[in-house]
MDTraj code that builds the backbone (N, CA, C; nanometers):
import mdtraj as md
import numpy as np

residues = "MET LYS ASP GLU VAL LEU ILE GLU GLU LYS PRO THR LEU ALA GLY ILE GLU VAL ALA ASN ALA ASN PRO LEU GLY LEU THR ALA PHE ALA LEU THR ALA PHE THR MET SER MET PHE THR THR GLY LEU LEU PRO GLU SER VAL SER ASN VAL GLY LEU ALA MET GLY TYR PHE PHE GLY GLY ALA GLY MET LEU LEU ALA GLY LEU TRP ALA PHE PHE ALA ARG SER THR PHE GLY ALA THR ALA TYR CYS SER TYR GLY PHE TYR PHE LEU ALA TYR THR TYR TYR THR VAL GLU MET GLU ASP ASP ALA ALA ASN PRO ASP LYS THR HIS VAL ALA LEU GLY VAL PHE LEU LEU GLY TRP THR ILE PHE THR ILE CYS MET THR ILE ILE SER TYR ARG THR PHE ARG ALA LEU PHE ILE MET PHE VAL PHE LEU THR LEU ASP TYR PHE PHE ASN MET VAL GLY ALA TRP ALA ASP SER LYS SER ALA THR LYS ALA GLY GLY TRP PHE GLY LEU MET ALA ALA ALA THR ALA LEU TYR CYS ALA MET SER ILE VAL VAL THR ASP THR TRP LYS GLU GLU VAL LEU PRO LEU GLY HIS TYR LYS ALA".split()
xyz = np.array([
    [-4.5495, 0.8846, 3.0921],
    [-4.6790, 0.7752, 3.1360],
    [-4.6475, 0.6605, 3.1611],
    [-4.6472, 0.6035, 3.2315],
    [-4.5655, 0.4869, 3.2402],
    [-4.6399, 0.3554, 3.1583],
    [-4.8020, 0.4029, 3.1190],
    [-4.8402, 0.3245, 2.9664],
    [-4.7995, 0.3580, 2.8861],
    [-4.7069, 0.4461, 2.8342],
    [-4.6424, 0.4748, 2.7216],
    [-4.4981, 0.4335, 2.6939],
    [-4.4434, 0.3659, 2.8051],
    [-4.3187, 0.3530, 2.8148],
    [-4.2685, 0.2432, 2.6960],
    [-4.3963, 0.0924, 2.6410],
    [-4.3298, 0.0643, 2.5406],
    [-4.3207, 0.1240, 2.3787],
    [-4.4006, 0.2191, 2.3888],
    [-4.3750, 0.2543, 2.2460],
    [-4.2856, 0.3963, 2.2762],
    [-4.2636, 0.4876, 2.3504],
    [-4.2256, 0.6035, 2.3285],
    [-4.0765, 0.6383, 2.3976],
    [-4.0557, 0.4950, 2.4822],
    [-3.9316, 0.5343, 2.5020],
    [-3.8058, 0.4792, 2.4529],
    [-3.6768, 0.5839, 2.3949],
    [-3.5847, 0.5417, 2.2994],
    [-3.4603, 0.5715, 2.4049],
    [-3.3867, 0.4637, 2.3498],
    [-3.2589, 0.4377, 2.4577],
    [-3.1801, 0.5630, 2.3773],
    [-3.0970, 0.5607, 2.4229],
    [-2.9541, 0.6370, 2.3895],
    [-2.8221, 0.5860, 2.4021],
    [-2.7334, 0.5590, 2.3187],
    [-2.6238, 0.5188, 2.3061],
    [-2.5022, 0.6231, 2.2679],
    [-2.4679, 0.6345, 2.3598],
    [-2.3330, 0.7155, 2.3465],
    [-2.3699, 0.8981, 2.2597],
    [-2.4712, 0.9158, 2.3572],
    [-2.5485, 0.9996, 2.3421],
    [-2.6344, 1.0624, 2.2431],
    [-2.6436, 0.9346, 2.1611],
    [-2.7311, 0.9585, 2.0401],
    [-2.8758, 0.8995, 2.0649],
    [-2.9814, 0.9310, 2.0039],
    [-3.1303, 0.8507, 2.0344],
    [-3.1215, 0.7883, 1.9253],
    [-3.1549, 0.6163, 1.9757],
    [-3.2004, 0.5794, 1.8165],
    [-3.3063, 0.5329, 1.8009],
    [-3.3548, 0.4588, 1.7230],
    [-3.4833, 0.4010, 1.6674],
    [-3.5824, 0.3323, 1.7704],
    [-3.7194, 0.2869, 1.7870],
    [-3.7698, 0.2171, 1.8785],
    [-3.7774, 0.0976, 1.8216],
    [-3.7089, -0.0190, 1.8670],
    [-3.7056, -0.1508, 1.8289],
    [-3.8243, -0.2365, 1.8622],
    [-3.9441, -0.1810, 1.9386],
    [-4.0757, -0.2489, 1.9189],
    [-4.1300, -0.2845, 1.7896],
    [-4.1356, -0.2131, 1.6686],
    [-4.2013, -0.2626, 1.5687],
    [-4.1353, -0.3896, 1.4945],
    [-4.0095, -0.3679, 1.4942],
    [-3.8954, -0.4901, 1.4814],
    [-3.9452, -0.6170, 1.5366],
    [-3.9311, -0.5940, 1.6633],
    [-4.0181, -0.7077, 1.7803],
    [-4.1447, -0.7633, 1.7219],
    [-4.2428, -0.6781, 1.6871],
    [-4.3669, -0.7127, 1.6488],
    [-4.3738, -0.7742, 1.5229],
    [-4.3072, -0.7016, 1.4496],
    [-4.3213, -0.7431, 1.2796],
    [-4.2419, -0.8769, 1.2811],
    [-4.1547, -0.9149, 1.3499],
    [-4.0909, -1.0556, 1.3290],
    [-4.1357, -1.1364, 1.4159],
    [-4.2368, -1.1097, 1.5271],
    [-4.3253, -1.2174, 1.5650],
    [-4.4201, -1.2529, 1.4962],
    [-4.5157, -1.0962, 1.4115],
    [-4.6609, -1.1190, 1.3498],
    [-4.6242, -1.2333, 1.2104],
    [-4.5164, -1.1721, 1.1154],
    [-4.4767, -1.2895, 1.0266],
    [-4.4373, -1.4020, 1.0527],
    [-4.3674, -1.4230, 1.1618],
    [-4.3416, -1.5732, 1.1910],
    [-4.4759, -1.6364, 1.2404],
    [-4.5447, -1.5872, 1.3269],
    [-4.6680, -1.6572, 1.3815],
    [-4.7598, -1.6743, 1.2710],
    [-4.7728, -1.5705, 1.1356],
    [-4.8472, -1.6071, 1.0224],
    [-4.8052, -1.7227, 0.9608],
    [-4.7047, -1.7337, 0.9176],
    [-4.6217, -1.8268, 0.8731],
    [-4.6232, -1.9586, 0.8801],
    [-4.6148, -1.9662, 1.0370],
    [-4.6043, -2.1229, 1.1122],
    [-4.7511, -2.1597, 1.1128],
    [-4.8724, -2.0568, 1.1640],
    [-4.9879, -2.1161, 1.1642],
    [-5.0771, -2.1288, 1.0267],
    [-4.9939, -2.0622, 0.9173],
    [-5.0811, -2.1447, 0.7968],
    [-5.0617, -2.2924, 0.7674],
    [-4.9647, -2.3443, 0.8327],
    [-4.9524, -2.4968, 0.8550],
    [-5.0513, -2.5528, 0.9318],
    [-5.0726, -2.5100, 1.0528],
    [-5.1178, -2.5522, 1.1991],
    [-5.2680, -2.5162, 1.1579],
    [-5.3102, -2.4547, 1.0659],
    [-5.4401, -2.4423, 1.0396],
    [-5.4813, -2.5491, 0.8894],
    [-5.3467, -2.5754, 0.8273],
    [-5.4067, -2.6651, 0.6792],
    [-5.3893, -2.5547, 0.5799],
    [-5.3739, -2.4508, 0.6201],
    [-5.4047, -2.3662, 0.4871],
    [-5.3097, -2.4102, 0.3767],
    [-5.1901, -2.4107, 0.4201],
    [-5.0570, -2.4616, 0.3443],
    [-5.0212, -2.6176, 0.3964],
    [-4.9605, -2.6760, 0.2711],
    [-4.9264, -2.8527, 0.3042],
    [-4.8117, -2.8802, 0.3771],
    [-4.8277, -2.9649, 0.4403],
    [-4.6727, -2.9882, 0.5128],
    [-4.5722, -2.9775, 0.4443],
    [-4.5763, -3.0322, 0.3501],
    [-4.4663, -3.0362, 0.2446],
    [-4.3920, -2.9540, 0.1872],
    [-4.4397, -2.8209, 0.1948],
    [-4.3572, -2.6986, 0.1969],
    [-4.3252, -2.6344, 0.3539],
    [-4.3333, -2.6599, 0.4323],
    [-4.3108, -2.6179, 0.5633],
    [-4.1408, -2.5724, 0.5760],
    [-4.0697, -2.6178, 0.5109],
    [-3.9615, -2.5771, 0.5243],
    [-3.9278, -2.3822, 0.5629],
    [-4.0456, -2.3344, 0.4509],
    [-4.0345, -2.1714, 0.4889],
    [-4.0765, -2.1394, 0.6451],
    [-4.1527, -2.2580, 0.6689],
    [-4.1587, -2.1738, 0.8193],
    [-4.0380, -2.1910, 0.9133],
    [-3.9975, -2.3048, 0.8906],
    [-3.8533, -2.3453, 0.9430],
    [-3.7487, -2.2299, 0.9560],
    [-3.7670, -2.1549, 0.8039],
    [-3.6243, -2.0547, 0.7877],
    [-3.6780, -1.9277, 0.8901],
    [-3.8197, -1.8994, 0.8693],
    [-3.8775, -1.7828, 0.9657],
    [-3.8519, -1.8156, 1.0936],
    [-3.8605, -1.9300, 1.1645],
    [-3.8439, -1.9364, 1.2810],
    [-3.6961, -1.9075, 1.3267],
    [-3.6117, -1.9213, 1.2406],
    [-3.4551, -1.9171, 1.2951],
    [-3.4350, -1.8114, 1.2637],
    [-3.4367, -1.7176, 1.1732],
    [-3.3613, -1.5915, 1.0828],
    [-3.4864, -1.4934, 1.1579],
    [-3.6086, -1.4888, 1.1469],
    [-3.6779, -1.3809, 1.1624],
    [-3.7509, -1.3752, 1.3168],
    [-3.8377, -1.4618, 1.3110],
    [-3.8929, -1.5085, 1.4492],
    [-3.8141, -1.5386, 1.5718],
    [-3.6641, -1.5714, 1.5425],
    [-3.5641, -1.6064, 1.6219],
    [-3.4806, -1.4667, 1.6602],
    [-3.3738, -1.4696, 1.5749],
    [-3.2917, -1.3675, 1.5546],
    [-3.3844, -1.2419, 1.5601],
    [-3.4564, -1.2105, 1.5157],
    [-3.5284, -1.0753, 1.4640],
    [-3.5301, -1.0472, 1.6257],
    [-3.6629, -1.1254, 1.6727],
    [-3.7141, -1.0790, 1.8167],
    [-3.5982, -1.0649, 1.9361],
    [-3.4852, -1.1603, 1.9060],
    [-3.3698, -1.1608, 2.0047],
    [-3.3112, -1.0044, 1.9869],
    [-3.2701, -0.9851, 1.8696],
    [-3.2349, -0.8331, 1.8612],
    [-3.3205, -0.6968, 1.8958],
    [-3.4272, -0.7123, 1.8843],
    [-3.5586, -0.6329, 1.9343],
    [-3.5384, -0.6618, 2.0849],
    [-3.5313, -0.7541, 2.1443],
    [-3.5188, -0.7456, 2.2899],
    [-3.4222, -0.7127, 2.3628],
    [-3.2999, -0.7322, 2.2834],
    [-3.1629, -0.6868, 2.3467],
    [-3.1797, -0.5260, 2.3435],
    [-3.1942, -0.4537, 2.2051],
    [-3.2417, -0.3156, 2.2220],
    [-3.3137, -0.2764, 2.3376],
    [-3.4406, -0.3424, 2.3609],
    [-3.5316, -0.2892, 2.4525],
    [-3.4845, -0.3010, 2.5961],
    [-3.3611, -0.3573, 2.6110],
    [-3.2531, -0.3169, 2.7320],
    [-3.1606, -0.1729, 2.7507],
    [-3.1920, -0.1355, 2.6305],
    [-3.0978, -0.0037, 2.6296],
    [-3.2276, 0.0772, 2.6954],
    [-3.3252, 0.0720, 2.6416],
    [-3.4707, 0.1392, 2.6607],
    [-3.5171, 0.1419, 2.7755],
    [-3.5106, 0.0429, 2.9077],
    [-3.4835, 0.0086, 3.0009],
    [-3.6370, -0.0147, 2.9772],
    [-3.6710, -0.1215, 2.9073],
    [-3.8122, -0.1589, 2.8803],
    [-3.7946, -0.2939, 2.9346],
    [-3.8279, -0.3546, 3.0490],
    [-3.8608, -0.4478, 3.1110],
    [-3.9159, -0.5558, 3.0540],
    [-4.0553, -0.5007, 3.0355],
    [-4.1573, -0.6003, 2.9666],
    [-4.1087, -0.6208, 2.8214],
    [-4.0667, -0.4845, 2.7320],
    [-4.0274, -0.5578, 2.6205],
    [-3.8823, -0.6306, 2.6018],
    [-3.7594, -0.6028, 2.6957],
    [-3.6872, -0.7125, 2.6846],
    [-3.7154, -0.8500, 2.6916],
    [-3.8155, -0.8550, 2.7901],
    [-3.8667, -1.0049, 2.8644],
    [-3.9473, -1.0573, 2.7355],
    [-4.0212, -1.0263, 2.6849],
    [-4.1460, -1.0649, 2.5698],
    [-4.0492, -1.0894, 2.4509],
    [-3.9873, -0.9952, 2.3596],
    [-3.8820, -1.0124, 2.2842],
    [-3.8014, -1.1216, 2.2853],
    [-3.7143, -1.1571, 2.4033],
    [-3.6234, -1.2123, 2.4349],
    [-3.6522, -1.3451, 2.4343],
    [-3.7508, -1.3887, 2.5206],
    [-3.8469, -1.4929, 2.5561],
    [-3.9169, -1.5763, 2.4127],
    [-3.9759, -1.4748, 2.3268],
    [-4.0680, -1.5331, 2.2192],
    [-3.9463, -1.5858, 2.1146],
    [-3.8474, -1.4747, 2.1219],
    [-3.7338, -1.4927, 2.0180],
    [-3.6599, -1.6653, 2.0589],
    [-3.6413, -1.6867, 2.1895],
    [-3.5445, -1.7917, 2.2521],
    [-3.6627, -1.9053, 2.1618],
    [-3.8260, -1.8882, 2.2267],
    [-3.8969, -1.9813, 2.1539],
    [-3.9330, -2.0719, 2.0265],
    [-3.9379, -1.9114, 1.9573],
    [-3.9112, -1.9510, 1.8357],
    [-3.7607, -2.0505, 1.7392],
    [-3.6849, -2.0107, 1.8033],
    [-3.5592, -2.0961, 1.7891],
    [-3.5720, -2.2444, 1.8050],
    [-3.6048, -2.2298, 1.9799],
    [-3.6409, -2.3609, 2.0300],
    [-3.6974, -2.4843, 1.9167],
    [-3.8249, -2.4157, 1.9308],
    [-3.9604, -2.4573, 1.8572],
    [-3.9163, -2.5437, 1.7318],
    [-3.8417, -2.4493, 1.6363],
    [-3.7841, -2.4719, 1.5096],
    [-3.6580, -2.5801, 1.5008],
    [-3.5507, -2.5550, 1.6387],
    [-3.4876, -2.6747, 1.6524],
    [-3.5407, -2.8199, 1.6685],
    [-3.6226, -2.7973, 1.7271],
    [-3.6812, -2.9088, 1.7607],
    [-3.7657, -2.9679, 1.6767],
    [-3.8504, -2.9022, 1.5964],
    [-3.9130, -2.9442, 1.4371],
    [-3.8196, -3.0216, 1.3843],
    [-3.7320, -2.9547, 1.3601],
    [-3.6253, -2.9849, 1.2496],
    [-3.5587, -3.1396, 1.3044],
    [-3.5356, -3.1853, 1.4325],
    [-3.4724, -3.2877, 1.4929],
    [-3.5890, -3.3761, 1.5676],
    [-3.6982, -3.3427, 1.5184],
    [-3.8598, -3.4654, 1.5400],
    [-3.7846, -3.5818, 1.4683],
    [-3.7492, -3.6222, 1.3598],
    [-3.7188, -3.7491, 1.3467],
    [-3.7014, -3.8150, 1.4322],
    [-3.5742, -3.7928, 1.5444],
    [-3.5107, -3.8347, 1.6218],
    [-3.5911, -3.9349, 1.7362],
    [-3.7212, -3.8603, 1.7247],
    [-3.8105, -3.9650, 1.8539],
    [-3.9257, -3.9943, 1.8031],
    [-3.9026, -4.0551, 1.6375],
    [-3.9950, -4.1498, 1.5742],
    [-4.0089, -4.2731, 1.6395],
    [-3.8861, -4.3192, 1.7259],
    [-3.9331, -4.4577, 1.7549],
    [-3.9801, -4.4280, 1.9033],
    [-4.0495, -4.3156, 1.9342],
    [-4.1372, -4.3505, 2.0812],
    [-4.2406, -4.2298, 2.0272],
    [-4.3327, -4.2307, 1.9288],
    [-4.4162, -4.1577, 1.8806],
    [-4.5047, -4.1562, 2.0183],
    [-4.5752, -4.2467, 2.1078],
    [-4.6290, -4.2188, 2.1911],
    [-4.6163, -4.1093, 2.2842],
    [-4.5064, -4.1093, 2.3296],
    [-4.4171, -3.9961, 2.4118],
    [-4.4123, -3.8423, 2.3345],
    [-4.3686, -3.8484, 2.2063],
    [-4.3672, -3.7198, 2.1377],
    [-4.3915, -3.6282, 2.1726],
    [-4.5295, -3.6650, 2.1115],
    [-4.6148, -3.5901, 2.1461],
    [-4.6706, -3.4917, 2.2998],
    [-4.6786, -3.6070, 2.3671],
    [-4.7037, -3.5407, 2.5151],
    [-4.5976, -3.4747, 2.5660],
    [-4.4304, -3.4744, 2.4957],
    [-4.3627, -3.4493, 2.5603],
    [-4.3727, -3.2890, 2.5024],
    [-4.3906, -3.2656, 2.3769],
    [-4.4283, -3.1608, 2.2965],
    [-4.5645, -3.0412, 2.3826],
    [-4.6180, -3.1550, 2.4236],
    [-4.7681, -3.0933, 2.5029],
    [-4.7044, -3.0392, 2.6215],
    [-4.6278, -3.0978, 2.6749],
    [-4.5534, -3.0513, 2.8264],
    [-4.4494, -2.8879, 2.8204],
    [-4.4027, -2.9124, 2.6998],
    [-4.3220, -2.8343, 2.6185],
    [-4.4005, -2.6806, 2.5764],
    [-4.5152, -2.6709, 2.5340],
    [-4.6239, -2.5707, 2.5300],
    [-4.6991, -2.5411, 2.6293],
    [-4.7218, -2.6350, 2.7260],
    [-4.7684, -2.6016, 2.8760],
    [-4.7028, -2.4883, 2.9547],
    [-4.5700, -2.4873, 2.9274],
    [-4.4972, -2.4023, 2.9911],
    [-4.4953, -2.2811, 2.9087],
    [-4.4943, -2.2502, 2.7576],
    [-4.5203, -2.1477, 2.6997],
    [-4.6583, -2.0899, 2.7329],
    [-4.7853, -2.1690, 2.7473],
    [-4.9075, -2.1388, 2.7982],
    [-4.8831, -2.0457, 2.9350],
    [-4.8211, -2.0960, 3.0370],
    [-4.8621, -2.0144, 3.1611],
    [-4.7732, -1.9341, 3.1573],
    [-4.6730, -1.8823, 3.0722],
    [-4.5738, -1.7923, 3.0512],
    [-4.6631, -1.6961, 2.9900],
    [-4.7443, -1.7157, 2.8803],
    [-4.7974, -1.6167, 2.7862],
    [-4.9162, -1.5456, 2.9052],
    [-4.9726, -1.6281, 2.9823],
    [-5.0882, -1.6117, 3.0634],
    [-5.0500, -1.5058, 3.1306],
    [-4.9235, -1.5013, 3.2090],
    [-4.8934, -1.4091, 3.2724],
    [-4.8509, -1.2920, 3.2082],
    [-4.7489, -1.2688, 3.0534],
    [-4.7581, -1.1674, 3.0117],
    [-4.8682, -1.0775, 2.9574],
    [-4.9851, -1.1802, 2.9321],
    [-5.1062, -1.1052, 2.9155],
    [-5.1707, -1.0319, 2.9909],
    [-5.1838, -1.0891, 3.1537],
    [-5.2197, -1.0226, 3.2295],
    [-5.1262, -0.8780, 3.2644],
    [-4.9803, -0.8897, 3.2917],
    [-4.9151, -0.7588, 3.2662],
    [-4.9424, -0.6883, 3.1461],
    [-4.9592, -0.7353, 3.0272],
    [-4.9804, -0.6186, 2.9227],
    [-5.1252, -0.5216, 2.9134],
    [-5.1947, -0.5886, 3.0087],
    [-5.3117, -0.5139, 3.0598],
    [-5.2852, -0.3431, 3.0656],
    [-5.1688, -0.3125, 3.1150],
    [-5.1625, -0.1967, 3.1589],
    [-5.0603, -0.0963, 3.0664],
    [-5.0504, -0.1828, 2.9276],
    [-4.9635, -0.1048, 2.8170],
    [-5.0556, -0.0317, 2.7355],
    [-5.1036, -0.1158, 2.6326],
    [-5.2233, -0.0573, 2.5552],
    [-5.3438, -0.1596, 2.5099],
    [-5.4563, -0.1444, 2.4891],
    [-5.5572, -0.2379, 2.4369],
    [-5.5128, -0.3312, 2.3275],
    [-5.4482, -0.2790, 2.2352],
    [-5.4207, -0.3522, 2.1128],
    [-5.3282, -0.4882, 2.1650],
    [-5.2306, -0.4196, 2.2009],
    [-5.1121, -0.5485, 2.2788],
    [-5.1956, -0.6512, 2.3328],
    [-5.2700, -0.5927, 2.4328],
    [-5.3380, -0.7432, 2.5243],
    [-5.3940, -0.7721, 2.4510],
    [-5.4773, -0.7458, 2.3481],
    [-5.5806, -0.8147, 2.2690],
    [-5.4833, -0.9594, 2.1962],
    [-5.3869, -0.8466, 2.1514],
    [-5.2583, -0.9866, 2.0652],
    [-5.2168, -1.0692, 2.1771],
    [-5.2166, -1.0302, 2.2769],
    [-5.1212, -1.1645, 2.4191],
    [-5.3059, -1.2482, 2.4497],
    [-5.4336, -1.2150, 2.4281],
    [-5.4935, -1.3054, 2.4532],
    [-5.5266, -1.3936, 2.3770],
    [-5.5079, -1.3227, 2.2189],
    [-5.5221, -1.4475, 2.0997],
    [-5.3984, -1.5328, 2.1119],
    [-5.2728, -1.4856, 2.1711],
    [-5.1335, -1.6061, 2.1654],
    [-5.1410, -1.6646, 2.2551],
    [-5.2424, -1.6340, 2.3930],
    [-5.2340, -1.7331, 2.5085],
    [-5.3442, -1.8564, 2.4348],
    [-5.4512, -1.8327, 2.3746],
    [-5.5311, -1.9087, 2.3378],
    [-5.4777, -2.0132, 2.2317],
    [-5.3472, -1.9516, 2.1213],
    [-5.3193, -2.0272, 2.0340],
    [-5.2242, -2.1469, 2.1037],
    [-5.1521, -2.0926, 2.2408],
    [-5.0710, -2.1902, 2.2870],
    [-5.1611, -2.2818, 2.3453],
    [-5.2870, -2.2330, 2.4141],
    [-5.3278, -2.3436, 2.4930],
    [-5.4019, -2.4586, 2.3985],
    [-5.4312, -2.3559, 2.2854],
    [-5.4891, -2.5054, 2.1655],
    [-5.4024, -2.5915, 2.1471],
    [-5.2700, -2.5221, 2.0968],
    [-5.1489, -2.6081, 2.0234],
    [-5.1162, -2.7049, 2.1730],
    [-5.1354, -2.6773, 2.2699],
    [-5.0743, -2.7738, 2.3654],
    [-5.1913, -2.8600, 2.3807],
    [-5.2930, -2.8602, 2.4210],
    [-5.3825, -2.9209, 2.3878],
    [-5.3836, -2.9826, 2.2712],
    [-5.3628, -3.0069, 2.1761],
    [-5.3555, -3.0524, 2.0444],
    [-5.2078, -3.1617, 2.0573],
    [-5.1311, -3.1063, 2.1110],
    [-5.0093, -3.1962, 2.1051],
    [-5.0058, -3.3120, 2.2043],
    [-5.0730, -3.2786, 2.3386],
    [-5.1224, -3.3582, 2.4297],
    [-5.1837, -3.4627, 2.3859],
    [-5.3277, -3.3653, 2.3671],
    [-5.3937, -3.5247, 2.3069],
    [-5.4346, -3.5687, 2.1945],
    [-5.3098, -3.5386, 2.0970],
    [-5.2766, -3.5877, 2.0150],
    [-5.4304, -3.5572, 1.9072],
    [-5.4537, -3.4376, 1.8927],
    [-5.5829, -3.3845, 1.8195],
    [-5.5573, -3.2759, 1.7260],
    [-5.5805, -3.2990, 1.5813],
    [-5.5586, -3.2491, 1.5020],
    [-5.6495, -3.1264, 1.4912],
    [-5.7873, -3.1256, 1.5446],
    [-5.8862, -3.0502, 1.5439],
    [-5.8403, -2.9458, 1.6418],
    [-5.7704, -2.9296, 1.7858],
    [-5.7333, -2.8664, 1.8687],
    [-5.6367, -2.7644, 1.8023],
    [-5.5168, -2.8413, 1.7391],
    [-5.4442, -2.7807, 1.6951],
    [-5.4254, -2.7002, 1.5541],
    [-5.5435, -2.7411, 1.4924],
    [-5.5918, -2.6475, 1.3841],
    [-5.6545, -2.5020, 1.4779],
    [-5.7355, -2.5143, 1.5826],
    [-5.7709, -2.3977, 1.6244],
    [-5.6844, -2.3253, 1.6872],
    [-5.5748, -2.3678, 1.7416],
    [-5.4603, -2.2939, 1.7871],
    [-5.4136, -2.2142, 1.6876],
    [-5.3769, -2.2449, 1.5490],
    [-5.3508, -2.2068, 1.4413],
    [-5.4462, -2.0738, 1.3930],
    [-5.5839, -2.1098, 1.4031],
    [-5.6726, -1.9670, 1.3826],
    [-5.6273, -1.8902, 1.4710],
    [-5.6515, -1.9119, 1.6107],
    [-5.5774, -1.7993, 1.7202],
    [-5.4519, -1.7104, 1.6807],
    [-5.3572, -1.8101, 1.6374],
    [-5.2101, -1.7976, 1.5962],
    [-5.2325, -1.6394, 1.4998],
    [-5.3243, -1.6831, 1.3610],
    [-5.3292, -1.5996, 1.2817],
    [-5.3889, -1.4709, 1.3539],
    [-5.5202, -1.4755, 1.4399],
    [-5.5159, -1.3732, 1.4754],
    [-5.4074, -1.2748, 1.5649],
    [-5.3429, -1.3382, 1.6232],
    [-5.2442, -1.2895, 1.7157],
    [-5.1486, -1.2012, 1.6069],
    [-5.1079, -1.2651, 1.4709],
    [-4.9995, -1.2485, 1.4229],
    [-5.0772, -1.1140, 1.3210],
    [-5.1694, -1.0982, 1.3024],
    [-5.2558, -0.9745, 1.2506],
    [-5.2796, -0.8802, 1.3733],
    [-5.3156, -0.8848, 1.4764],
    [-5.2954, -0.8240, 1.6021],
    [-5.1714, -0.7411, 1.6161],
    [-5.0606, -0.8303, 1.5998],
    [-4.9540, -0.7745, 1.6609],
    [-4.8306, -0.6993, 1.5108],
    [-4.8983, -0.7285, 1.3966],
    [-4.8764, -0.6427, 1.2843],
    [-4.9125, -0.5241, 1.2816],
    [-5.0637, -0.5126, 1.3270],
    [-5.1534, -0.3872, 1.3741],
    [-5.0622, -0.2965, 1.4581],
    [-5.0269, -0.3333, 1.5362],
    [-4.9126, -0.2422, 1.6507],
    [-4.8372, -0.1781, 1.5916],
    [-4.7545, -0.3098, 1.5417],
    [-4.6135, -0.2527, 1.4869],
    [-4.6718, -0.1155, 1.3655],
    [-4.7297, -0.1498, 1.3156],
    [-4.7659, -0.0369, 1.1734],
    [-4.8141, 0.0825, 1.2444],
    [-4.8571, 0.0614, 1.3494],
    [-4.9629, 0.1987, 1.4059],
    [-4.8144, 0.2801, 1.4638],
    [-4.7176, 0.1641, 1.5420],
    [-4.6007, 0.2628, 1.5982],
    [-4.5037, 0.3484, 1.4823],
    [-4.5146, 0.2665, 1.4029],
    [-4.4123, 0.2982, 1.2748],
    [-4.5079, 0.4320, 1.2184],
    [-4.6158, 0.4405, 1.1988],
    [-4.6907, 0.5355, 1.1423],
    [-4.6958, 0.7031, 1.2345],
    [-4.6890, 0.6257, 1.3939],
    [-4.6789, 0.7527, 1.4721],
    [-4.5815, 0.8041, 1.5047],
    [-4.4792, 0.7243, 1.4653],
    [-4.3290, 0.8035, 1.5051],
    [-4.3061, 0.8927, 1.3477],
    [-4.3506, 0.8166, 1.2159],
    [-4.3275, 0.8969, 1.1168],
    [-4.4058, 1.0276, 1.0319],
    [-4.5169, 1.0141, 1.0875],
    [-4.6241, 1.1132, 1.0710],
    [-4.6184, 1.2003, 1.1751],
    [-4.5801, 1.1724, 1.3312],
    [-4.5993, 1.2143, 1.4267],
    [-4.7400, 1.2276, 1.4978],
    [-4.8239, 1.1817, 1.4717],
    [-4.9647, 1.1696, 1.4955],
    [-5.0053, 1.0209, 1.4978],
    [-5.1033, 1.0248, 1.5952],
    [-5.1539, 0.8425, 1.6222],
    [-5.2450, 0.8319, 1.5475],
    [-5.2356, 0.7769, 1.3852],
    [-5.3295, 0.7521, 1.3097],
    [-5.4036, 0.6296, 1.2955],
    [-5.3509, 0.5249, 1.3737],
    [-5.3745, 0.3519, 1.4008],
    [-5.3809, 0.3700, 1.5340],
    [-5.5478, 0.3928, 1.6131],
    [-5.5117, 0.3951, 1.7838],
    [-5.4678, 0.2395, 1.8454],
    [-5.4408, 0.2477, 1.9190],
    [-5.3771, 0.1545, 2.0028],
    [-5.4517, 0.1578, 2.1579],
    [-5.5025, 0.2718, 2.1955],
    [-5.5952, 0.2246, 2.3447],
    [-5.4776, 0.2311, 2.4789],
    [-5.4264, 0.3352, 2.4737],
    [-5.3119, 0.3199, 2.5728],
    [-5.4061, 0.3443, 2.7275],
    [-5.3220, 0.2723, 2.8164],
    [-5.4182, 0.2465, 2.9230],
    [-5.4049, 0.3845, 3.0177],
    [-5.4966, 0.3804, 3.0897],
    [-5.5188, 0.5030, 3.1542],
    [-5.5921, 0.4981, 3.2989],
    [-5.4659, 0.5033, 3.3639],
    [-5.4773, 0.4695, 3.5287],
    [-5.6170, 0.5525, 3.5815],
])
top = md.Topology()
chain = top.add_chain()
for i, resn in enumerate(residues, 1):
    res = top.add_residue(resn, chain, resSeq=i)
    for name in ("N", "CA", "C"):
        top.add_atom(name, md.element.get_by_symbol(name[0]), res)
traj = md.Trajectory(xyz[None], top)
């Protein structure tokens, strides 16, 4: 069924069936978004934010890119687009965060530039949210939270509003929790051969 492609379709390479890459992509997103959102919510101080940078490069970035490339083998257009795009997002955002000191001479322009950057991702995520409606409900809910995360972070950056950025961080935590639920549901279903954690598949 079309609504089950994201979970059940497995790629073959040289006649060998390989594992489902979706849990890797979802987990990479979940743990990276969780770590970064802990700082934007203010639950962790900026003084230890380097741990978020490491996650952005190596798990959110590289991990999601690997999952996205593997999704091409599974002929999953949605999975390949989502994982590769957000993998590159984490790499780009992490790199920009490291290089932000170079923009210190123009503080009035820096937050606006970041707002423009996040505006593009907000629009992209809205599109992916609409498309995800025909996958399964848990993933759709995750994308709704992610859209709100990007939106409030975009407003927070553009308007230089800490309260808006903090709100975005809380939605980021909810998106991370939902993504981890989706990942564990797929792993449990594949391992136990039954759907213990329901995902709510779309039914036409």
